[in-house]
A tleap script that builds the chain and sets N, CA, C and O, in Angstrom:
source leaprc.protein.ff14SB
mol = sequence {
  NMET LYS THR ILE GLU ILE SER SER VAL LEU
  VAL MET ASN SER ALA ALA ARG LYS LEU LEU
  ASP GLN THR ALA LEU HIE ASP TYR ILE PHE
  GLU TRP GLY ALA ASP GLU ASP HIE CYS CYS
  VAL ALA TRP GLY TYR VAL SER MET TYR ASN
  HIE SER TYR GLN ALA ASN CYS GLU TYR PHE
  MET ASP PHE ASP HIE GLN VAL ILE GLN ILE
  ARG THR VAL ARG LYS ILE GLN GLN GLY GLU
  GLU LEU THR ILE ASN TYR ASN GLY ASP TRP
  ASP ASN LYS LYS GLU LEU TRP PHE PRO ALA
  CLYS
}
set mol.1.N position { 0.829 -1.176 0.000 }
set mol.1.CA position { 0.000 0.000 0.000 }
set mol.1.C position { 0.877 1.244 0.000 }
set mol.1.O position { 1.910 1.303 0.667 }
set mol.2.N position { 0.444 2.217 -0.754 }
set mol.2.CA position { 1.154 3.485 -0.819 }
set mol.2.C position { 0.237 4.574 -0.270 }
set mol.2.O position { -0.947 4.624 -0.603 }
set mol.3.N position { 0.788 5.442 0.569 }
set mol.3.CA position { 0.010 6.562 1.091 }
set mol.3.C position { -0.098 7.633 0.020 }
set mol.3.O position { 0.908 8.082 -0.529 }
set mol.4.N position { -1.322 8.035 -0.269 }
set mol.4.CA position { -1.599 9.081 -1.262 }
set mol.4.C position { -1.740 10.432 -0.585 }
set mol.4.O position { -1.260 11.442 -1.099 }
set mol.5.N position { -2.397 10.452 0.570 }
set mol.5.CA position { -2.697 11.717 1.240 }
set mol.5.C position { -2.932 11.482 2.721 }
set mol.5.O position { -3.487 10.457 3.119 }
set mol.6.N position { -2.505 12.443 3.537 }
set mol.6.CA position { -2.842 12.500 4.959 }
set mol.6.C position { -3.449 13.877 5.180 }
set mol.6.O position { -2.815 14.898 4.913 }
set mol.7.N position { -4.672 13.895 5.667 }
set mol.7.CA position { -5.404 15.144 5.798 }
set mol.7.C position { -5.890 15.347 7.222 }
set mol.7.O position { -6.434 14.430 7.837 }
set mol.8.N position { -5.696 16.541 7.741 }
set mol.8.CA position { -6.297 16.871 9.029 }
set mol.8.C position { -7.801 17.027 8.835 }
set mol.8.O position { -8.280 17.202 7.714 }
set mol.9.N position { -8.536 16.962 9.938 }
set mol.9.CA position { -9.992 17.042 9.873 }
set mol.9.C position { -10.499 18.051 10.900 }
set mol.9.O position { -9.838 18.343 11.897 }
set mol.10.N position { -11.686 18.569 10.626 }
set mol.10.CA position { -12.415 19.395 11.573 }
set mol.10.C position { -13.515 18.523 12.144 }
set mol.10.O position { -14.442 18.145 11.427 }
set mol.11.N position { -13.425 18.195 13.436 }
set mol.11.CA position { -14.381 17.307 14.089 }
set mol.11.C position { -15.518 18.135 14.678 }
set mol.11.O position { -15.298 19.183 15.285 }
set mol.12.N position { -16.749 17.635 14.482 }
set mol.12.CA position { -17.943 18.309 15.002 }
set mol.12.C position { -18.806 17.304 15.756 }
set mol.12.O position { -18.781 16.108 15.463 }
set mol.13.N position { -19.561 17.794 16.720 }
set mol.13.CA position { -20.382 16.917 17.550 }
set mol.13.C position { -21.695 16.544 16.859 }
set mol.13.O position { -21.960 16.979 15.738 }
set mol.14.N position { -22.506 15.742 17.531 }
set mol.14.CA position { -23.745 15.243 16.925 }
set mol.14.C position { -24.758 16.357 16.675 }
set mol.14.O position { -25.546 16.267 15.733 }
set mol.15.N position { -24.753 17.397 17.495 }
set mol.15.CA position { -25.662 18.525 17.258 }
set mol.15.C position { -25.306 19.232 15.959 }
set mol.15.O position { -26.193 19.602 15.189 }
set mol.16.N position { -24.012 19.423 15.712 }
set mol.16.CA position { -23.580 20.045 14.454 }
set mol.16.C position { -23.903 19.130 13.280 }
set mol.16.O position { -24.251 19.607 12.200 }
set mol.17.N position { -23.789 17.820 13.482 }
set mol.17.CA position { -24.096 16.860 12.417 }
set mol.17.C position { -25.544 17.002 11.961 }
set mol.17.O position { -25.823 16.960 10.763 }
set mol.18.N position { -26.454 17.169 12.894 }
set mol.18.CA position { -27.867 17.327 12.544 }
set mol.18.C position { -28.080 18.556 11.662 }
set mol.18.O position { -28.891 18.528 10.737 }
set mol.19.N position { -27.365 19.611 11.946 }
set mol.19.CA position { -27.457 20.823 11.130 }
set mol.19.C position { -26.816 20.615 9.765 }
set mol.19.O position { -27.371 21.019 8.743 }
set mol.20.N position { -25.644 19.982 9.754 }
set mol.20.CA position { -24.942 19.736 8.485 }
set mol.20.C position { -25.745 18.834 7.561 }
set mol.20.O position { -25.692 18.984 6.341 }
set mol.21.N position { -26.485 17.903 8.135 }
set mol.21.CA position { -27.295 16.994 7.327 }
set mol.21.C position { -28.382 17.724 6.545 }
set mol.21.O position { -28.955 17.163 5.611 }
set mol.22.N position { -28.665 18.952 6.914 }
set mol.22.CA position { -29.672 19.760 6.225 }
set mol.22.C position { -29.052 20.654 5.144 }
set mol.22.O position { -29.743 21.472 4.538 }
set mol.23.N position { -27.757 20.492 4.911 }
set mol.23.CA position { -27.055 21.335 3.947 }
set mol.23.C position { -26.365 20.474 2.901 }
set mol.23.O position { -26.344 19.248 3.003 }
set mol.24.N position { -25.804 21.125 1.901 }
set mol.24.CA position { -25.035 20.421 0.861 }
set mol.24.C position { -23.767 19.792 1.425 }
set mol.24.O position { -23.212 18.885 0.806 }
set mol.25.N position { -23.298 20.245 2.575 }
set mol.25.CA position { -22.096 19.658 3.188 }
set mol.25.C position { -22.322 18.222 3.641 }
set mol.25.O position { -21.361 17.494 3.891 }
set mol.26.N position { -23.579 17.807 3.750 }
set mol.26.CA position { -23.894 16.427 4.137 }
set mol.26.C position { -23.134 15.424 3.253 }
set mol.26.O position { -22.702 14.377 3.737 }
set mol.27.N position { -22.974 15.735 1.988 }
set mol.27.CA position { -22.320 14.814 1.053 }
set mol.27.C position { -20.805 14.785 1.188 }
set mol.27.O position { -20.143 14.017 0.491 }
set mol.28.N position { -20.244 15.603 2.066 }
set mol.28.CA position { -18.787 15.707 2.168 }
set mol.28.C position { -18.250 15.408 3.560 }
set mol.28.O position { -17.048 15.534 3.795 }
set mol.29.N position { -19.108 15.021 4.476 }
set mol.29.CA position { -18.648 14.732 5.830 }
set mol.29.C position { -18.492 13.233 6.036 }
set mol.29.O position { -19.080 12.427 5.315 }
set mol.30.N position { -17.700 12.880 7.021 }
set mol.30.CA position { -17.468 11.495 7.427 }
set mol.30.C position { -17.994 11.310 8.837 }
set mol.30.O position { -17.881 12.214 9.666 }
set mol.31.N position { -18.572 10.138 9.119 }
set mol.31.CA position { -18.875 9.798 10.503 }
set mol.31.C position { -17.543 9.677 11.224 }
set mol.31.O position { -16.562 9.222 10.636 }
set mol.32.N position { -17.494 10.081 12.499 }
set mol.32.CA position { -16.212 10.148 13.194 }
set mol.32.C position { -16.351 9.635 14.615 }
set mol.32.O position { -17.389 9.811 15.253 }
set mol.33.N position { -15.311 9.007 15.097 }
set mol.33.CA position { -15.242 8.500 16.464 }
set mol.33.C position { -15.564 7.023 16.522 }
set mol.33.O position { -16.225 6.482 15.635 }
set mol.34.N position { -15.096 6.381 17.566 }
set mol.34.CA position { -15.301 4.938 17.726 }
set mol.34.C position { -16.786 4.587 17.726 }
set mol.34.O position { -17.170 3.520 17.248 }
set mol.35.N position { -17.623 5.476 18.258 }
set mol.35.CA position { -19.069 5.242 18.289 }
set mol.35.C position { -19.787 5.943 17.146 }
set mol.35.O position { -21.016 5.915 17.073 }
set mol.36.N position { -19.023 6.577 16.248 }
set mol.36.CA position { -19.564 7.326 15.106 }
set mol.36.C position { -20.601 8.352 15.562 }
set mol.36.O position { -21.582 8.605 14.864 }
set mol.37.N position { -20.375 8.943 16.745 }
set mol.37.CA position { -21.310 9.920 17.283 }
set mol.37.C position { -20.920 11.359 16.942 }
set mol.37.O position { -21.611 12.303 17.324 }
set mol.38.N position { -19.823 11.516 16.232 }
set mol.38.CA position { -19.379 12.813 15.747 }
set mol.38.C position { -19.260 12.729 14.224 }
set mol.38.O position { -19.475 11.672 13.631 }
set mol.39.N position { -18.923 13.832 13.616 }
set mol.39.CA position { -18.639 13.834 12.189 }
set mol.39.C position { -17.437 14.735 11.949 }
set mol.39.O position { -17.008 15.462 12.844 }
set mol.40.N position { -16.903 14.685 10.746 }
set mol.40.CA position { -15.779 15.554 10.430 }
set mol.40.C position { -15.802 15.938 8.960 }
set mol.40.O position { -16.376 15.249 8.117 }
set mol.41.N position { -15.163 17.048 8.690 }
set mol.41.CA position { -14.857 17.462 7.321 }
set mol.41.C position { -13.349 17.329 7.189 }
set mol.41.O position { -12.600 17.842 8.020 }
set mol.42.N position { -12.911 16.651 6.159 }
set mol.42.CA position { -11.476 16.490 5.917 }
set mol.42.C position { -10.996 17.595 4.988 }
set mol.42.O position { -11.668 17.957 4.022 }
set mol.43.N position { -9.834 18.116 5.297 }
set mol.43.CA position { -9.238 19.138 4.434 }
set mol.43.C position { -8.498 18.436 3.307 }
set mol.43.O position { -8.577 17.211 3.209 }
set mol.44.N position { -7.811 19.129 2.486 }
set mol.44.CA position { -7.143 18.512 1.348 }
set mol.44.C position { -8.179 18.009 0.357 }
set mol.44.O position { -9.225 18.631 0.173 }
set mol.45.N position { -7.884 16.878 -0.283 }
set mol.45.CA position { -8.782 16.316 -1.295 }
set mol.45.C position { -9.660 15.188 -0.773 }
set mol.45.O position { -10.501 14.686 -1.519 }
set mol.46.N position { -9.502 14.777 0.456 }
set mol.46.CA position { -10.180 13.589 0.984 }
set mol.46.C position { -11.687 13.616 0.750 }
set mol.46.O position { -12.265 12.609 0.342 }
set mol.47.N position { -12.322 14.739 0.998 }
set mol.47.CA position { -13.775 14.820 0.832 }
set mol.47.C position { -14.201 14.861 -0.632 }
set mol.47.O position { -15.396 14.871 -0.927 }
set mol.48.N position { -13.248 14.886 -1.543 }
set mol.48.CA position { -13.562 14.980 -2.968 }
set mol.48.C position { -13.438 13.640 -3.704 }
set mol.48.O position { -13.816 13.548 -4.872 }
set mol.49.N position { -12.916 12.604 -3.043 }
set mol.49.CA position { -12.777 11.310 -3.708 }
set mol.49.C position { -14.155 10.745 -4.015 }
set mol.49.O position { -15.039 10.774 -3.158 }
set mol.50.N position { -14.349 10.239 -5.204 }
set mol.50.CA position { -15.606 9.611 -5.584 }
set mol.50.C position { -15.677 8.188 -5.044 }
set mol.50.O position { -14.660 7.566 -4.738 }
set mol.51.N position { -16.902 7.693 -4.936 }
set mol.51.CA position { -17.161 6.329 -4.477 }
set mol.51.C position { -17.022 5.334 -5.623 }
set mol.51.O position { -17.351 5.633 -6.771 }
set mol.52.N position { -16.531 4.150 -5.288 }
set mol.52.CA position { -16.560 3.016 -6.206 }
set mol.52.C position { -16.611 1.735 -5.391 }
set mol.52.O position { -15.950 1.614 -4.360 }
set mol.53.N position { -17.416 0.765 -5.870 }
set mol.53.CA position { -17.406 -0.556 -5.249 }
set mol.53.C position { -16.149 -1.327 -5.642 }
set mol.53.O position { -15.844 -2.360 -5.046 }
set mol.54.N position { -15.422 -0.833 -6.636 }
set mol.54.CA position { -14.130 -1.397 -7.023 }
set mol.54.C position { -13.034 -0.370 -6.719 }
set mol.54.O position { -12.152 -0.126 -7.542 }
set mol.55.N position { -13.104 0.220 -5.537 }
set mol.55.CA position { -12.183 1.291 -5.149 }
set mol.55.C position { -10.728 0.838 -5.267 }
set mol.55.O position { -10.397 -0.326 -5.037 }
set mol.56.N position { -9.875 1.788 -5.630 }
set mol.56.CA position { -8.446 1.499 -5.710 }
set mol.56.C position { -7.697 2.085 -4.510 }
set mol.56.O position { -6.483 1.924 -4.390 }
set mol.57.N position { -8.431 2.764 -3.626 }
set mol.57.CA position { -7.854 3.325 -2.408 }
set mol.57.C position { -8.774 3.020 -1.230 }
set mol.57.O position { -9.939 2.662 -1.401 }
set mol.58.N position { -8.225 3.170 -0.052 }
set mol.58.CA position { -8.997 2.983 1.174 }
set mol.58.C position { -8.631 4.100 2.134 }
set mol.58.O position { -7.507 4.601 2.107 }
set mol.59.N position { -9.575 4.496 2.984 }
set mol.59.CA position { -9.254 5.536 3.958 }
set mol.59.C position { -9.163 4.955 5.359 }
set mol.59.O position { -9.863 4.006 5.712 }
set mol.60.N position { -8.277 5.558 6.146 }
set mol.60.CA position { -8.027 5.135 7.513 }
set mol.60.C position { -8.145 6.347 8.412 }
set mol.60.O position { -7.518 7.375 8.158 }
set mol.61.N position { -8.943 6.237 9.461 }
set mol.61.CA position { -9.167 7.345 10.380 }
set mol.61.C position { -8.313 7.169 11.626 }
set mol.61.O position { -8.314 6.113 12.258 }
set mol.62.N position { -7.596 8.212 11.960 }
set mol.62.CA position { -6.782 8.236 13.176 }
set mol.62.C position { -7.454 9.232 14.113 }
set mol.62.O position { -7.241 10.439 14.002 }
set mol.63.N position { -8.272 8.718 15.041 }
set mol.63.CA position { -9.045 9.574 15.933 }
set mol.63.C position { -8.137 10.356 16.886 }
set mol.63.O position { -8.431 11.507 17.208 }
set mol.64.N position { -7.044 9.748 17.337 }
set mol.64.CA position { -6.150 10.409 18.286 }
set mol.64.C position { -5.465 11.635 17.676 }
set mol.64.O position { -5.324 12.668 18.330 }
set mol.65.N position { -5.039 11.508 16.414 }
set mol.65.CA position { -4.323 12.607 15.751 }
set mol.65.C position { -5.232 13.450 14.857 }
set mol.65.O position { -4.783 14.428 14.259 }
set mol.66.N position { -6.496 13.076 14.765 }
set mol.66.CA position { -7.506 13.772 13.979 }
set mol.66.C position { -7.055 13.971 12.524 }
set mol.66.O position { -7.006 15.085 12.003 }
set mol.67.N position { -6.729 12.832 11.899 }
set mol.67.CA position { -6.380 12.830 10.479 }
set mol.67.C position { -7.044 11.647 9.792 }
set mol.67.O position { -7.381 10.646 10.424 }
set mol.68.N position { -7.223 11.784 8.483 }
set mol.68.CA position { -7.638 10.679 7.627 }
set mol.68.C position { -6.522 10.450 6.628 }
set mol.68.O position { -6.000 11.390 6.029 }
set mol.69.N position { -6.167 9.196 6.458 }
set mol.69.CA position { -5.098 8.819 5.531 }
set mol.69.C position { -5.714 8.032 4.375 }
set mol.69.O position { -6.545 7.150 4.591 }
set mol.70.N position { -5.307 8.355 3.159 }
set mol.70.CA position { -5.734 7.628 1.966 }
set mol.70.C position { -4.555 6.789 1.493 }
set mol.70.O position { -3.455 7.302 1.285 }
set mol.71.N position { -4.802 5.465 1.324 }
set mol.71.CA position { -3.765 4.541 0.840 }
set mol.71.C position { -4.308 3.730 -0.324 }
set mol.71.O position { -5.503 3.440 -0.390 }
set mol.72.N position { -3.437 3.373 -1.223 }
set mol.72.CA position { -3.833 2.523 -2.343 }
set mol.72.C position { -4.058 1.098 -1.842 }
set mol.72.O position { -3.476 0.680 -0.841 }
set mol.73.N position { -4.914 0.359 -2.556 }
set mol.73.CA position { -5.122 -1.056 -2.247 }
set mol.73.C position { -4.589 -1.931 -3.384 }
set mol.73.O position { -4.558 -3.156 -3.276 }
set mol.74.N position { -4.175 -1.290 -4.461 }
set mol.74.CA position { -3.570 -1.982 -5.592 }
set mol.74.C position { -2.788 -0.957 -6.404 }
set mol.74.O position { -2.835 0.239 -6.116 }
set mol.75.N position { -2.077 -1.424 -7.409 }
set mol.75.CA position { -1.334 -0.519 -8.276 }
set mol.75.C position { -2.323 0.361 -9.053 }
set mol.75.O position { -3.327 -0.123 -9.575 }
set mol.76.N position { -2.022 1.643 -9.117 }
set mol.76.CA position { -2.866 2.609 -9.814 }
set mol.76.C position { -2.227 2.919 -11.168 }
set mol.76.O position { -1.037 3.224 -11.253 }
set mol.77.N position { -3.022 2.838 -12.200 }
set mol.77.CA position { -2.538 3.136 -13.547 }
set mol.77.C position { -2.496 4.652 -13.763 }
set mol.77.O position { -3.319 5.386 -13.215 }
set mol.78.N position { -1.549 5.107 -14.553 }
set mol.78.CA position { -1.446 6.527 -14.872 }
set mol.78.C position { -2.764 7.004 -15.484 }
set mol.78.O position { -3.300 6.365 -16.390 }
set mol.79.N position { -3.282 8.127 -14.988 }
set mol.79.CA position { -4.527 8.694 -15.489 }
set mol.79.C position { -5.781 8.108 -14.868 }
set mol.79.O position { -6.881 8.592 -15.136 }
set mol.80.N position { -5.643 7.064 -14.034 }
set mol.80.CA position { -6.801 6.435 -13.393 }
set mol.80.C position { -7.291 7.298 -12.235 }
set mol.80.O position { -6.492 7.820 -11.456 }
set mol.81.N position { -8.614 7.444 -12.129 }
set mol.81.CA position { -9.196 8.200 -11.024 }
set mol.81.C position { -8.969 7.467 -9.710 }
set mol.81.O position { -9.115 6.247 -9.646 }
set mol.82.N position { -8.615 8.197 -8.671 }
set mol.82.CA position { -8.496 7.634 -7.331 }
set mol.82.C position { -9.883 7.595 -6.717 }
set mol.82.O position { -10.580 8.609 -6.697 }
set mol.83.N position { -10.293 6.432 -6.213 }
set mol.83.CA position { -11.623 6.267 -5.635 }
set mol.83.C position { -11.533 5.572 -4.286 }
set mol.83.O position { -10.582 4.844 -4.002 }
set mol.84.N position { -12.549 5.815 -3.460 }
set mol.84.CA position { -12.695 5.127 -2.179 }
set mol.84.C position { -14.099 4.533 -2.117 }
set mol.84.O position { -14.987 4.933 -2.869 }
set mol.85.N position { -14.284 3.591 -1.229 }
set mol.85.CA position { -15.609 3.033 -0.992 }
set mol.85.C position { -16.193 3.772 0.201 }
set mol.85.O position { -15.629 3.730 1.294 }
set mol.86.N position { -17.308 4.444 0.003 }
set mol.86.CA position { -17.907 5.250 1.072 }
set mol.86.C position { -18.350 4.419 2.264 }
set mol.86.O position { -18.632 4.978 3.324 }
set mol.87.N position { -18.421 3.109 2.123 }
set mol.87.CA position { -18.775 2.243 3.246 }
set mol.87.C position { -17.611 2.033 4.209 }
set mol.87.O position { -17.795 1.439 5.272 }
set mol.88.N position { -16.432 2.504 3.861 }
set mol.88.CA position { -15.270 2.362 4.746 }
set mol.88.C position { -14.258 1.386 4.198 }
set mol.88.O position { -13.175 1.797 3.782 }
set mol.89.N position { -14.575 0.108 4.184 }
set mol.89.CA position { -13.658 -0.891 3.642 }
set mol.89.C position { -13.722 -0.859 2.120 }
set mol.89.O position { -14.806 -0.755 1.548 }
set mol.90.N position { -12.582 -0.948 1.470 }
set mol.90.CA position { -12.508 -0.770 0.018 }
set mol.90.C position { -13.345 -1.781 -0.750 }
set mol.90.O position { -13.759 -1.499 -1.874 }
set mol.91.N position { -13.607 -2.956 -0.173 }
set mol.91.CA position { -14.340 -4.005 -0.885 }
set mol.91.C position { -15.749 -4.239 -0.322 }
set mol.91.O position { -16.355 -5.271 -0.610 }
set mol.92.N position { -16.273 -3.314 0.466 }
set mol.92.CA position { -17.597 -3.445 1.074 }
set mol.92.C position { -18.675 -3.165 0.025 }
set mol.92.O position { -18.708 -2.079 -0.554 }
set mol.93.N position { -19.550 -4.135 -0.220 }
set mol.93.CA position { -20.591 -4.025 -1.254 }
set mol.93.C position { -21.943 -3.561 -0.712 }
set mol.93.O position { -22.932 -3.556 -1.445 }
set mol.94.N position { -21.999 -3.172 0.567 }
set mol.94.CA position { -23.249 -2.718 1.169 }
set mol.94.C position { -23.818 -1.551 0.364 }
set mol.94.O position { -23.084 -0.670 -0.083 }
set mol.95.N position { -25.136 -1.562 0.189 }
set mol.95.CA position { -25.804 -0.500 -0.553 }
set mol.95.C position { -25.625 0.840 0.150 }
set mol.95.O position { -25.713 0.927 1.375 }
set mol.96.N position { -25.374 1.876 -0.632 }
set mol.96.CA position { -25.193 3.223 -0.082 }
set mol.96.C position { -26.514 3.921 0.138 }
set mol.96.O position { -27.565 3.415 -0.254 }
set mol.97.N position { -26.467 5.068 0.756 }
set mol.97.CA position { -27.662 5.878 1.016 }
set mol.97.C position { -28.120 6.636 -0.226 }
set mol.97.O position { -29.135 7.331 -0.184 }
set mol.98.N position { -27.384 6.510 -1.330 }
set mol.98.CA position { -27.765 7.127 -2.608 }
set mol.98.C position { -27.433 6.123 -3.704 }
set mol.98.O position { -26.594 5.246 -3.498 }
set mol.99.N position { -28.075 6.233 -4.865 }
set mol.99.CA position { -27.776 5.292 -5.958 }
set mol.99.C position { -26.339 5.448 -6.431 }
set mol.99.O position { -25.926 6.550 -6.792 }
set mol.100.N position { -25.586 4.385 -6.434 }
set mol.100.CA position { -24.175 4.428 -6.851 }
set mol.100.C position { -24.024 3.751 -8.205 }
set mol.100.O position { -24.810 2.880 -8.578 }
set mol.101.N position { -23.009 4.169 -8.918 }
set mol.101.CA position { -22.695 3.576 -10.227 }
set mol.101.C position { -22.072 2.217 -10.062 }
set mol.101.O position { -21.741 1.566 -11.053 }
savepdb mol mol.pdb
quit
């Protein structure tokens, strides 16, 4: 695995999450914390990665250091889009909350 990006995050509590869910930012936040009772916005490009059920990258959350790390799960071809699986694990086939390609 190769690290593509390490991004700091802005962590928000569950009350802020309820407000964010009513805005366009809902599509760019991550559930955060061991109990997923918080949420975060990642800086850098992390919040911009598209979803794929055949993702070529995976994200790892470091709650102690408040960062998200993006790592490859296989060799990436030149010009290939970097994708993550929004379910967390790169090979998780669980249906998403929106229609996915």
